[in-house]
C-alpha positions as a Markdown table, in Angstrom:
| # | Residue | x | y | z |
|---|---|---|---|---|
| 1 | Unk | 20.4 | -7.1 | -3.9 |
| 2 | Unk | 17.1 | -8.8 | -3.0 |
| 3 | Unk | 14.8 | -10.6 | -5.3 |
| 4 | Unk | 11.2 | -11.8 | -5.6 |
| 5 | Unk | 10.0 | -13.7 | -8.7 |
| 6 | Unk | 9.5 | -10.7 | -11.0 |
| 7 | Unk | 11.1 | -8.0 | -8.8 |
| 8 | Unk | 14.8 | -6.9 | -8.6 |
| 9 | Unk | 15.5 | -4.6 | -5.7 |
| 10 | Unk | 18.4 | -2.1 | -5.4 |
| 11 | Unk | 19.3 | 0.9 | -3.2 |
| 12 | Unk | 20.1 | 4.4 | -4.5 |
| 13 | Unk | 23.8 | 5.3 | -4.5 |
| 14 | Unk | 24.9 | 1.7 | -3.6 |
| 15 | Unk | 27.5 | 0.1 | -5.7 |
| 16 | Unk | 26.7 | -3.1 | -7.7 |
| 17 | Unk | 28.8 | -5.2 | -10.1 |
| 18 | Unk | 27.8 | -4.6 | -13.7 |
| 19 | Unk | 27.7 | -8.4 | -14.4 |
| 20 | Unk | 24.7 | -8.7 | -12.1 |
| 21 | Unk | 22.5 | -6.7 | -14.5 |
| 22 | Unk | 24.0 | -6.7 | -18.0 |
| 23 | Unk | 20.8 | -5.4 | -19.6 |
| 24 | Unk | 21.5 | -2.0 | -18.1 |
| 25 | Unk | 24.6 | -1.7 | -20.2 |
| 26 | Unk | 23.4 | -2.4 | -23.7 |
| 27 | Unk | 25.3 | -0.4 | -26.3 |
| 28 | Unk | 22.3 | 1.7 | -27.3 |
| 29 | Unk | 21.2 | 2.7 | -23.8 |
| 30 | Unk | 21.4 | 6.2 | -22.5 |
| 31 | Unk | 20.8 | 5.6 | -18.8 |
| 32 | Unk | 24.1 | 7.2 | -17.7 |
| 33 | Unk | 23.6 | 10.3 | -20.0 |
| 34 | Unk | 20.0 | 10.6 | -18.6 |
| 35 | Unk | 21.2 | 10.5 | -15.0 |
| 36 | Unk | 19.6 | 7.2 | -14.1 |
| 37 | Unk | 22.8 | 5.4 | -13.3 |
| 38 | Unk | 26.5 | 6.2 | -12.8 |
| 39 | Unk | 29.1 | 3.7 | -13.8 |
| 40 | Unk | 32.7 | 3.4 | -12.5 |
| 41 | Unk | 35.0 | 0.6 | -13.5 |
| 42 | Unk | 33.1 | -2.6 | -13.4 |
| 43 | Unk | 30.5 | -1.3 | -11.0 |
| 44 | Unk | 27.5 | 1.0 | -11.2 |
| 45 | Unk | 24.9 | 2.7 | -8.9 |
| 46 | Unk | 21.5 | 4.1 | -9.4 |
| 47 | Unk | 21.1 | 7.9 | -9.1 |
| 48 | Unk | 17.3 | 7.7 | -8.8 |
| 49 | Unk | 14.6 | 6.3 | -6.5 |
| 50 | Unk | 11.7 | 4.6 | -8.1 |
| 51 | Unk | 10.9 | 1.9 | -10.7 |
| 52 | Unk | 12.2 | 0.7 | -14.1 |
| 53 | Unk | 10.1 | -1.6 | -16.2 |
| 54 | Unk | 12.4 | -3.5 | -18.7 |
| 55 | Unk | 10.1 | -5.5 | -21.0 |
| 56 | Unk | 8.4 | -7.7 | -18.3 |
| 57 | Unk | 11.1 | -7.2 | -15.6 |
| 58 | Unk | 10.5 | -4.8 | -12.7 |
| 59 | Unk | 13.4 | -3.0 | -11.0 |
| 60 | Unk | 12.7 | -1.2 | -7.7 |
| 61 | Unk | 15.3 | 1.3 | -6.5 |
| 62 | Unk | 14.8 | 2.2 | -2.8 |
| 63 | Unk | 16.1 | 5.3 | -0.9 |
| 64 | Unk | 19.6 | 4.9 | 0.4 |
| 65 | Unk | 19.9 | 2.9 | 3.6 |
| 66 | Unk | 16.3 | 1.7 | 3.5 |
| 67 | Unk | 15.9 | -1.4 | 5.6 |
| 68 | Unk | 13.7 | -4.0 | 4.0 |
| 69 | Unk | 11.0 | -5.8 | 5.9 |
| 70 | Unk | 10.4 | -9.6 | 5.7 |
| 71 | Unk | 8.1 | -8.9 | 2.7 |
| 72 | Unk | 10.1 | -7.0 | 0.1 |
| 73 | Unk | 7.1 | -6.9 | -2.3 |
| 74 | Unk | 5.1 | -5.0 | 0.4 |
| 75 | Unk | 8.0 | -2.5 | 0.6 |
| 76 | Unk | 7.9 | -2.1 | -3.2 |
| 77 | Unk | 4.2 | -1.6 | -3.2 |
| 78 | Unk | 4.5 | 1.1 | -0.5 |
| 79 | Unk | 7.3 | 2.9 | -2.5 |
| 80 | Unk | 5.1 | 2.8 | -5.6 |
| 81 | Unk | 2.2 | 4.4 | -3.7 |
| 82 | Unk | 4.6 | 7.1 | -2.3 |
| 83 | Unk | 5.7 | 8.0 | -5.8 |
| 84 | Unk | 2.2 | 7.9 | -7.2 |
| 85 | Unk | 1.1 | 10.4 | -4.6 |
| 86 | Unk | 4.3 | 12.5 | -4.9 |
| 87 | Unk | 4.1 | 12.7 | -8.7 |
| 88 | Unk | 0.8 | 14.8 | -8.4 |
| 89 | Unk | 2.7 | 17.4 | -6.3 |
| 90 | Unk | 2.5 | 21.0 | -7.7 |
| 91 | Unk | 6.1 | 22.1 | -7.3 |
| 92 | Unk | 8.1 | 19.4 | -9.0 |
| 93 | Unk | 11.5 | 20.0 | -10.5 |
| 94 | Unk | 11.6 | 19.8 | -14.3 |
| 95 | Unk | 13.7 | 16.6 | -14.1 |
| 96 | Unk | 11.2 | 15.1 | -11.7 |
| 97 | Unk | 8.3 | 15.9 | -14.0 |
| 98 | Unk | 10.1 | 14.1 | -16.9 |
| 99 | Unk | 10.8 | 11.0 | -14.8 |
| 100 | Unk | 7.6 | 10.8 | -12.8 |
| 101 | Unk | 5.0 | 11.9 | -15.4 |
| 102 | Unk | 6.8 | 10.8 | -18.6 |
| 103 | Unk | 7.8 | 12.7 | -21.8 |
| 104 | Unk | 9.4 | 11.8 | -25.2 |
| 105 | Unk | 12.5 | 10.5 | -23.4 |
| 106 | Unk | 11.2 | 8.9 | -20.2 |
| 107 | Unk | 8.0 | 6.9 | -20.9 |
| 108 | Unk | 5.8 | 5.3 | -18.3 |
| 109 | Unk | 2.4 | 4.9 | -19.9 |
| 110 | Unk | 2.4 | 1.1 | -19.7 |
| 111 | Unk | 3.5 | 1.1 | -16.0 |
| 112 | Unk | 1.1 | 3.8 | -14.9 |
| 113 | Unk | -1.9 | 2.4 | -16.8 |
| 114 | Unk | -1.2 | -1.2 | -15.5 |
| 115 | Unk | -1.3 | -0.1 | -11.9 |
| 116 | Unk | -4.5 | 1.9 | -12.4 |
| 117 | Unk | -6.1 | -1.1 | -14.2 |
| 118 | Unk | -5.2 | -3.5 | -11.4 |
| 119 | Unk | -6.5 | -1.1 | -8.7 |
| 120 | Unk | -9.8 | -0.9 | -10.6 |
| 121 | Unk | -9.9 | -4.7 | -11.2 |
| 122 | Unk | -9.4 | -5.3 | -7.4 |
| 123 | Unk | -12.5 | -3.1 | -6.7 |
| 124 | Unk | -14.8 | -3.8 | -9.6 |
| 125 | Unk | -13.7 | -7.0 | -11.5 |
| 126 | Unk | -13.8 | -7.3 | -15.3 |
| 127 | Unk | -15.8 | -5.2 | -17.7 |
| 128 | Unk | -18.9 | -7.2 | -18.6 |
| 129 | Unk | -21.4 | -7.0 | -21.4 |
| 130 | Unk | -24.9 | -8.7 | -21.3 |
| 131 | Unk | -26.4 | -10.8 | -24.1 |
| 132 | Unk | -30.1 | -10.6 | -24.5 |
| 133 | Unk | -31.9 | -13.8 | -25.4 |
| 134 | Unk | -35.5 | -14.2 | -26.7 |
| 135 | Unk | -37.1 | -17.6 | -26.6 |
| 136 | Unk | -40.0 | -19.6 | -25.1 |
| 137 | Unk | -40.4 | -21.6 | -21.9 |
| 138 | Unk | -37.6 | -19.9 | -19.9 |
| 139 | Unk | -37.6 | -17.6 | -16.9 |
| 140 | Unk | -37.5 | -13.9 | -17.7 |
| 141 | Unk | -39.8 | -11.1 | -18.7 |
| 142 | Unk | -42.3 | -11.3 | -21.6 |
| 143 | Unk | -41.3 | -9.4 | -24.7 |
| 144 | Unk | -44.8 | -8.3 | -25.8 |
| 145 | Unk | -43.7 | -6.4 | -28.9 |
| 146 | Unk | -41.9 | -9.5 | -30.2 |
| 147 | Unk | -44.8 | -11.8 | -29.0 |
| 148 | Unk | -47.4 | -9.7 | -30.9 |
| 149 | Unk | -45.4 | -9.7 | -34.1 |
| 150 | Unk | -44.4 | -13.4 | -34.2 |
| 151 | Unk | -47.1 | -15.3 | -32.3 |
| 152 | Unk | -50.7 | -16.2 | -33.1 |
| 153 | Unk | -53.0 | -15.6 | -30.2 |
| 154 | Unk | -56.0 | -17.6 | -29.1 |
| 155 | Unk | -59.3 | -15.8 | -28.6 |
| 156 | Unk | -60.9 | -16.0 | -25.2 |
| 157 | Unk | -64.1 | -14.1 | -24.6 |
| 158 | Unk | -63.2 | -12.1 | -27.7 |
| 159 | Unk | -59.8 | -11.1 | -26.3 |
| 160 | Unk | -56.4 | -12.4 | -27.6 |
| 161 | Unk | -54.5 | -14.7 | -25.3 |
| 162 | Unk | -50.9 | -15.5 | -25.9 |
| 163 | Unk | -50.3 | -18.9 | -24.3 |
| 164 | Unk | -46.6 | -19.1 | -25.4 |
| 165 | Unk | -45.2 | -15.6 | -25.3 |
| 166 | Unk | -41.6 | -14.7 | -26.2 |
| 167 | Unk | -39.5 | -14.4 | -23.1 |
| 168 | Unk | -36.6 | -11.9 | -22.9 |
| 169 | Unk | -33.7 | -13.0 | -20.6 |
| 170 | Unk | -30.3 | -11.5 | -20.1 |
| 171 | Unk | -27.0 | -13.1 | -19.2 |
| 172 | Unk | -23.3 | -12.2 | -19.1 |
| 173 | Unk | -21.7 | -12.5 | -22.5 |
| 174 | Unk | -18.4 | -14.1 | -21.5 |
| 175 | Unk | -17.3 | -14.2 | -25.2 |
| 176 | Unk | -17.7 | -10.4 | -25.7 |
| 177 | Unk | -14.5 | -9.0 | -27.3 |
| 178 | Unk | -14.2 | -6.1 | -24.9 |
| 179 | Unk | -14.4 | -8.5 | -21.9 |
| 180 | Unk | -11.8 | -10.7 | -23.5 |
| 181 | Unk | -9.4 | -7.8 | -24.1 |
| 182 | Unk | -9.8 | -6.7 | -20.5 |
| 183 | Unk | -9.1 | -10.2 | -19.2 |
| 184 | Unk | -6.0 | -10.6 | -21.3 |
| 185 | Unk | -4.6 | -7.3 | -20.2 |
| 186 | Unk | -5.4 | -7.9 | -16.5 |
| 187 | Unk | -3.8 | -11.4 | -16.7 |
| 188 | Unk | -0.7 | -9.9 | -18.2 |
| 189 | Unk | -0.5 | -7.1 | -15.6 |
| 190 | Unk | -0.9 | -9.6 | -12.8 |
| 191 | Unk | 1.9 | -11.8 | -14.2 |
| 192 | Unk | 4.2 | -8.8 | -14.2 |
| 193 | Unk | 3.0 | -6.9 | -11.1 |
| 194 | Unk | 2.0 | -9.8 | -8.8 |
| 195 | Unk | 4.3 | -8.5 | -6.2 |
| 196 | Unk | 1.7 | -5.8 | -5.5 |
| 197 | Unk | -0.5 | -8.6 | -4.2 |
| 198 | Unk | 2.0 | -10.5 | -2.2 |
| 199 | Unk | 3.0 | -12.6 | -5.2 |
| 200 | Unk | -0.4 | -14.3 | -5.4 |
| 201 | Unk | -2.7 | -14.1 | -8.4 |
| 202 | Unk | -6.0 | -15.6 | -9.4 |
| 203 | Unk | -5.6 | -14.9 | -13.1 |
| 204 | Unk | -3.7 | -16.9 | -15.7 |
| 205 | Unk | -2.4 | -14.9 | -18.7 |
| 206 | Unk | -4.0 | -15.7 | -22.0 |
| 207 | Unk | -3.1 | -14.9 | -25.6 |
| 208 | Unk | -4.7 | -11.9 | -27.3 |
| 209 | Unk | -6.7 | -13.2 | -30.3 |
| 210 | Unk | -6.4 | -9.8 | -32.0 |
| 211 | Unk | -3.3 | -7.9 | -32.8 |
| 212 | Unk | -2.6 | -5.0 | -30.4 |
| 213 | Unk | -3.6 | -2.5 | -33.0 |
| 214 | Unk | -6.9 | -4.3 | -33.8 |
| 215 | Unk | -7.7 | -4.4 | -30.1 |
| 216 | Unk | -7.0 | -0.7 | -29.8 |
| 217 | Unk | -9.4 | -0.1 | -32.7 |
| 218 | Unk | -12.1 | -2.2 | -31.1 |
| 219 | Unk | -11.7 | -0.3 | -27.8 |
| 220 | Unk | -11.8 | 3.1 | -29.6 |
| 221 | Unk | -15.1 | 2.1 | -31.2 |
| 222 | Unk | -16.5 | 0.9 | -27.9 |
| 223 | Unk | -15.4 | 4.1 | -26.2 |
| 224 | Unk | -17.7 | 6.1 | -28.6 |
| 225 | Unk | -20.7 | 4.0 | -27.4 |
| 226 | Unk | -20.0 | 3.8 | -23.7 |
| 227 | Unk | -21.3 | 6.4 | -21.3 |
| 228 | Unk | -20.7 | 4.7 | -17.9 |
| 229 | Unk | -17.9 | 6.7 | -16.3 |
| 230 | Unk | -16.0 | 3.7 | -14.8 |
| 231 | Unk | -16.1 | 1.9 | -18.1 |
| 232 | Unk | -14.9 | 5.0 | -20.0 |
| 233 | Unk | -11.9 | 5.3 | -17.7 |
| 234 | Unk | -11.1 | 1.5 | -17.9 |
| 235 | Unk | -11.3 | 1.5 | -21.7 |
| 236 | Unk | -9.0 | 4.6 | -21.9 |
| 237 | Unk | -6.5 | 2.8 | -19.7 |
| 238 | Unk | -6.7 | -0.3 | -21.8 |
| 239 | Unk | -6.0 | 1.8 | -24.9 |
| 240 | Unk | -3.1 | 3.5 | -23.1 |
| 241 | Unk | -1.6 | 0.2 | -22.0 |
| 242 | Unk | -1.8 | -1.4 | -25.4 |
| 243 | Unk | -0.6 | 1.7 | -27.2 |
| 244 | Unk | 2.5 | 1.7 | -24.9 |
| 245 | Unk | 3.1 | -1.9 | -25.9 |
| 246 | Unk | 2.7 | -1.4 | -29.7 |
| 247 | Unk | 6.0 | -2.3 | -31.4 |
| 248 | Unk | 7.5 | -3.6 | -28.2 |
| 249 | Unk | 7.8 | -7.1 | -29.5 |
| 250 | Unk | 10.4 | -6.0 | -32.0 |
| 251 | Unk | 12.5 | -3.8 | -29.6 |
| 252 | Unk | 13.9 | -3.7 | -26.1 |
| 253 | Unk | 11.5 | -1.4 | -24.2 |
| 254 | Unk | 12.1 | 0.5 | -21.0 |
| 255 | Unk | 9.8 | 2.5 | -18.8 |
| 256 | Unk | 10.7 | 4.7 | -15.9 |
| 257 | Unk | 8.8 | 6.1 | -12.8 |
| 258 | Unk | 11.3 | 7.6 | -10.5 |
| 259 | Unk | 12.8 | 10.8 | -9.0 |
| 260 | Unk | 16.4 | 11.9 | -9.1 |
| 261 | Unk | 15.6 | 14.2 | -6.1 |
| 262 | Unk | 14.3 | 11.9 | -3.3 |
| 263 | Unk | 15.2 | 14.6 | -0.8 |
| 264 | Unk | 12.2 | 16.6 | -2.2 |
| 265 | Unk | 10.0 | 13.5 | -1.7 |
| 266 | Unk | 11.4 | 13.1 | 1.9 |
| 267 | Unk | 10.4 | 16.8 | 2.5 |
| 268 | Unk | 6.9 | 16.0 | 1.3 |
| 269 | Unk | 6.7 | 13.0 | 3.5 |
| 270 | Unk | 7.9 | 14.9 | 6.6 |
| 271 | Unk | 5.6 | 17.8 | 5.7 |
| 272 | Unk | 2.6 | 15.4 | 5.7 |
| 273 | Unk | 3.4 | 13.5 | 9.0 |
| 274 | Unk | 4.1 | 16.8 | 10.8 |
| 275 | Unk | 1.0 | 18.5 | 9.2 |
| 276 | Unk | 3.0 | 21.4 | 7.7 |
| 277 | Unk | 1.3 | 24.8 | 8.2 |
| 278 | Unk | 3.8 | 26.8 | 6.2 |
| 279 | Unk | 1.0 | 28.2 | 3.9 |
| 280 | Unk | -0.8 | 29.6 | 6.9 |
| 281 | Unk | 2.2 | 30.8 | 8.9 |
| 282 | Unk | 4.5 | 32.1 | 6.1 |
| 283 | Unk | 3.6 | 35.7 | 7.0 |
| 284 | Unk | 5.9 | 35.5 | 10.1 |
| 285 | Unk | 8.9 | 34.6 | 8.0 |
| 286 | Unk | 11.0 | 37.6 | 7.1 |
| 287 | Unk | 12.9 | 37.8 | 3.8 |
| 288 | Unk | 16.3 | 39.5 | 3.3 |
| 289 | Unk | 16.0 | 42.5 | 1.0 |
| 290 | Unk | 18.3 | 44.5 | -1.3 |
| 291 | Unk | 18.6 | 48.1 | -0.2 |
| 292 | Unk | 20.3 | 49.9 | -3.0 |
| 293 | Unk | 19.3 | 52.6 | -5.4 |
| 294 | Unk | 20.4 | 50.4 | -8.3 |
| 295 | Unk | 19.1 | 47.1 | -7.2 |
| 296 | Unk | 15.7 | 46.1 | -5.7 |
| 297 | Unk | 14.4 | 42.7 | -4.8 |
| 298 | Unk | 13.8 | 40.1 | -2.1 |
| 299 | Unk | 15.7 | 36.9 | -1.2 |
| 300 | Unk | 13.3 | 34.1 | -0.4 |
| 301 | Unk | 13.6 | 32.4 | 2.9 |
| 302 | Unk | 11.5 | 29.3 | 3.2 |
| 303 | Unk | 11.7 | 26.7 | 6.0 |
| 304 | Unk | 10.6 | 23.2 | 5.0 |
| 305 | Unk | 8.1 | 22.8 | 7.8 |
| 306 | Unk | 6.4 | 25.3 | 10.0 |
| 307 | Unk | 3.7 | 24.6 | 12.5 |
| 308 | Unk | 2.1 | 25.7 | 15.8 |
| 309 | Unk | 1.4 | 22.9 | 18.3 |
| 310 | Unk | 0.4 | 23.6 | 21.9 |
| 311 | Unk | 1.8 | 27.1 | 22.0 |
| 312 | Unk | 5.1 | 26.1 | 20.5 |
| 313 | Unk | 6.3 | 27.2 | 17.1 |
| 314 | Unk | 8.2 | 24.4 | 15.3 |
| 315 | Unk | 10.7 | 25.1 | 12.5 |
| 316 | Unk | 11.7 | 21.8 | 10.9 |
| 317 | Unk | 14.1 | 21.0 | 8.1 |
| 318 | Unk | 13.7 | 17.6 | 6.4 |
| 319 | Unk | 17.2 | 16.3 | 5.7 |
| 320 | Unk | 17.7 | 13.2 | 3.5 |
| 321 | Unk | 20.9 | 12.1 | 5.1 |
| 322 | Unk | 22.2 | 8.7 | 6.3 |
| 323 | Unk | 23.5 | 10.1 | 9.5 |
| 324 | Unk | 25.7 | 7.1 | 10.1 |
| 325 | Unk | 27.7 | 8.1 | 7.0 |
| 326 | Unk | 27.0 | 11.8 | 6.5 |
| 327 | Unk | 25.8 | 14.7 | 8.7 |
| 328 | Unk | 24.3 | 18.1 | 7.8 |
| 329 | Unk | 27.1 | 20.6 | 7.2 |
| 330 | Unk | 27.8 | 24.2 | 8.0 |
| 331 | Unk | 25.5 | 25.6 | 5.3 |
| 332 | Unk | 22.6 | 23.5 | 6.5 |
| 333 | Unk | 23.2 | 24.5 | 10.2 |
| 334 | Unk | 23.7 | 28.2 | 9.6 |
| 335 | Unk | 20.5 | 28.4 | 7.4 |
| 336 | Unk | 18.4 | 26.7 | 10.0 |
| 337 | Unk | 19.8 | 28.8 | 12.9 |
| 338 | Unk | 19.1 | 31.9 | 10.8 |
| 339 | Unk | 15.5 | 30.8 | 10.2 |
| 340 | Unk | 14.9 | 30.6 | 13.9 |
| 341 | Unk | 16.7 | 33.8 | 14.8 |
| 342 | Unk | 15.0 | 36.0 | 12.2 |
| 343 | Unk | 11.5 | 34.5 | 12.7 |
| 344 | Unk | 11.8 | 35.1 | 16.5 |
| 345 | Unk | 12.9 | 38.7 | 15.9 |
| 346 | Unk | 10.1 | 39.2 | 13.3 |
| 347 | Unk | 7.4 | 37.9 | 15.7 |
| 348 | Unk | 8.6 | 40.2 | 18.5 |
| 349 | Unk | 8.7 | 43.3 | 16.2 |
| 350 | Unk | 5.4 | 42.6 | 14.2 |
| 351 | Unk | 3.1 | 41.9 | 17.1 |
| 352 | Unk | 2.2 | 43.6 | 20.3 |
| 353 | Unk | 1.5 | 41.5 | 23.3 |
| 354 | Unk | -2.2 | 41.6 | 22.6 |
| 355 | Unk | -1.8 | 40.6 | 19.0 |
| 356 | Unk | 1.0 | 38.0 | 19.5 |
| 357 | Unk | 0.3 | 34.4 | 18.3 |
| 358 | Unk | 1.4 | 33.4 | 21.9 |
| 359 | Unk | 4.2 | 31.1 | 21.1 |
| 360 | Unk | 5.8 | 30.2 | 24.4 |
| 361 | Unk | 8.9 | 29.0 | 22.7 |
| 362 | Unk | 10.3 | 28.1 | 19.3 |
| 363 | Unk | 11.6 | 24.6 | 18.5 |
| 364 | Unk | 14.3 | 24.4 | 15.8 |
| 365 | Unk | 15.1 | 20.9 | 14.5 |
| 366 | Unk | 16.4 | 18.7 | 11.7 |
| 367 | Unk | 14.4 | 15.6 | 10.8 |
| 368 | Unk | 16.4 | 12.7 | 9.2 |
| 369 | Unk | 15.4 | 9.2 | 8.0 |
| 370 | Unk | 15.9 | 6.3 | 10.4 |
| 371 | Unk | 15.8 | 2.6 | 9.9 |
| 372 | Unk | 15.5 | 1.4 | 13.5 |
| 373 | Unk | 12.3 | 0.1 | 15.0 |
| 374 | Unk | 11.8 | 3.4 | 17.0 |
| 375 | Unk | 9.4 | 5.9 | 15.6 |
| 376 | Unk | 11.6 | 8.8 | 16.6 |
| 377 | Unk | 15.1 | 9.1 | 18.0 |
| 378 | Unk | 16.8 | 12.1 | 19.4 |
| 379 | Unk | 20.3 | 12.1 | 17.9 |
| 380 | Unk | 21.7 | 15.2 | 19.6 |
| 381 | Unk | 21.8 | 19.0 | 19.5 |
| 382 | Unk | 23.8 | 21.6 | 17.7 |
| 383 | Unk | 24.8 | 24.7 | 19.7 |
| 384 | Unk | 27.1 | 27.6 | 18.8 |
| 385 | Unk | 29.4 | 28.1 | 21.8 |
| 386 | Unk | 29.0 | 31.5 | 23.6 |
| 387 | Unk | 26.2 | 32.5 | 21.2 |
| 388 | Unk | 23.2 | 31.5 | 23.3 |
| 389 | Unk | 20.7 | 33.7 | 21.5 |
| 390 | Unk | 20.8 | 31.4 | 18.5 |
| 391 | Unk | 19.4 | 28.6 | 20.6 |
| 392 | Unk | 19.8 | 24.9 | 20.2 |
| 393 | Unk | 19.2 | 23.1 | 16.9 |
| 394 | Unk | 17.8 | 19.6 | 17.8 |
| 395 | Unk | 18.5 | 16.7 | 15.5 |
| 396 | Unk | 15.9 | 13.9 | 15.3 |
| 397 | Unk | 15.4 | 10.8 | 13.1 |
| 398 | Unk | 12.1 | 9.3 | 12.3 |
| 399 | Unk | 11.2 | 5.8 | 11.2 |
| 400 | Unk | 11.5 | 5.8 | 7.4 |
| 401 | Unk | 9.1 | 3.0 | 6.6 |
| 402 | Unk | 6.5 | 4.2 | 9.0 |
| 403 | Unk | 6.6 | 7.8 | 7.6 |
| 404 | Unk | 6.4 | 6.5 | 4.1 |
| 405 | Unk | 3.5 | 4.2 | 5.0 |
| 406 | Unk | 1.5 | 7.1 | 6.5 |
| 407 | Unk | 2.2 | 9.3 | 3.5 |
| 408 | Unk | 1.4 | 6.7 | 0.9 |
| 409 | Unk | -1.9 | 5.7 | 2.5 |
| 410 | Unk | -2.9 | 9.2 | 3.8 |
| 411 | Unk | -3.1 | 7.9 | 7.4 |
| 412 | Unk | -3.3 | 10.0 | 10.5 |
| 413 | Unk | 0.1 | 10.7 | 12.0 |
| 414 | Unk | 1.2 | 11.1 | 15.7 |
| 415 | Unk | 4.6 | 12.6 | 15.0 |
| 416 | Unk | 3.6 | 16.0 | 16.4 |
| 417 | Unk | 3.0 | 14.5 | 19.8 |
| 418 | Unk | 6.1 | 12.4 | 19.5 |
| 419 | Unk | 8.1 | 15.6 | 18.8 |
| 420 | Unk | 6.6 | 17.4 | 21.7 |
| 421 | Unk | 7.3 | 14.5 | 24.1 |
| 422 | Unk | 11.0 | 14.4 | 23.0 |
| 423 | Unk | 11.3 | 18.2 | 23.4 |
| 424 | Unk | 9.9 | 17.9 | 26.9 |
| 425 | Unk | 12.4 | 15.1 | 27.7 |
| 426 | Unk | 15.2 | 17.2 | 26.5 |
| 427 | Unk | 14.1 | 20.1 | 28.7 |
| 428 | Unk | 14.3 | 17.9 | 31.8 |
| 429 | Unk | 17.8 | 16.6 | 31.0 |
């Protein structure tokens, strides 16, 4: 287990002594029943990947086998970005929706709003309100309405002359209550989530002069009178953050942003870095069908990743395995070989030579996570002896941190070209 000042770091499925983290085993906790942890003897392991917020303590649970960089806080920030992007996916499992988006059991309103508030603060700073001053002998703009009402003019050529007009000036009101609430919340968020910024912060937490409920009421009033979109969003986030904290002082509070199915997240990551075209190419994938007078229906066949690159059709299966401890089994292999076999037959029967998509070959492969410095490693091939028509099933691993970084930050990937280069090297061997 690695630590930074406010960050405790674990791996999924790795065993830890209970005594290292006694807070997880309070008598009234339901973590084990909820599938977050599994205990055995005097040890426990996490069954999820993501984040727990326990009062002001952050716990980050990384994918199994993830190799930390020299800056663990950067790794945690990247993982958080991965989960923030993945939680907006359309096809989440019900358990993922509960843990990533929150419900009556798994709450994450404070954690989610805190991150959003900090991201806004980085770009735009604090909410500000201006205070209008009206006085004499200062720089600003004449307030003629106030001048005419309050000042006596001199007559010059039968015209009124105001030698000492009222001047209107504006300056930032640093004592404005909305600004003060925003500063207090940002200071608190930075004290808890400073690891997102390399453990450096330019804000010192201060004490809220109002109760949390009073602050929420003030913000709700302000919300009714605010029409600037950014300010509306920030005020709503402040209300969400403070509402999540209400009553926390008298009880032990826990928030969760995690997934129990990181294999689905790994599939999304691989789909992104290989630019998955399944939605476009799914028409070439045949589906087994019932043929019976009493039963009708189709059996879905859906490869993880399907794409066409330089006249080759790639069928990839993203496998969340630590290949040094566990390898894809018979079921995984047979399914992937069947994908390739049936898709190839389907293409040959569906299209004439004139209509063919012109795939010179079909590449069939597993993609596993890798914690070496290499972007891609060819681990080997799987072949069924004396059944050459099934072809080879190639097995590759890709750099886990690099793939997560690309996905989290929506950066351009070069993994298609890397795959093509590896396939070419294999053909020469």
